[in-house]
C-alpha positions, 0 to 999 in steps of 0.5 A: 746810143738808141737802138734804130728799131726803137727809134723807128718807133718813136714819135712826137709826144706834142703833135697830133699826128704823131710824126716820127723823130730823128736823132741829132746828137743827144736830142730827138727832134720833131722836124713839124713842131721844131721841137727837141727832146734831150736823151739822158743816160740813154734814156729819151725824155719824151714827156711834153714838158721835156720839149725844147724849141730848137732855137734853144737846143744845141744840137751838137752838145751832148745831155741838156 
């Protein structure tokens, strides 16, 4: 589980204007670029190479 305070600080690393991310299952989602970033062992994976298109992400599943 991500602390709500930390979630408020997290932003999309791929978008130039750094929009906020929202928590959806075990993923952090950017609504601007439609990317998902996995949360593995309670650690957000926020490198640009970790981004997955939302069309490839099962937001109801846990992990990758």
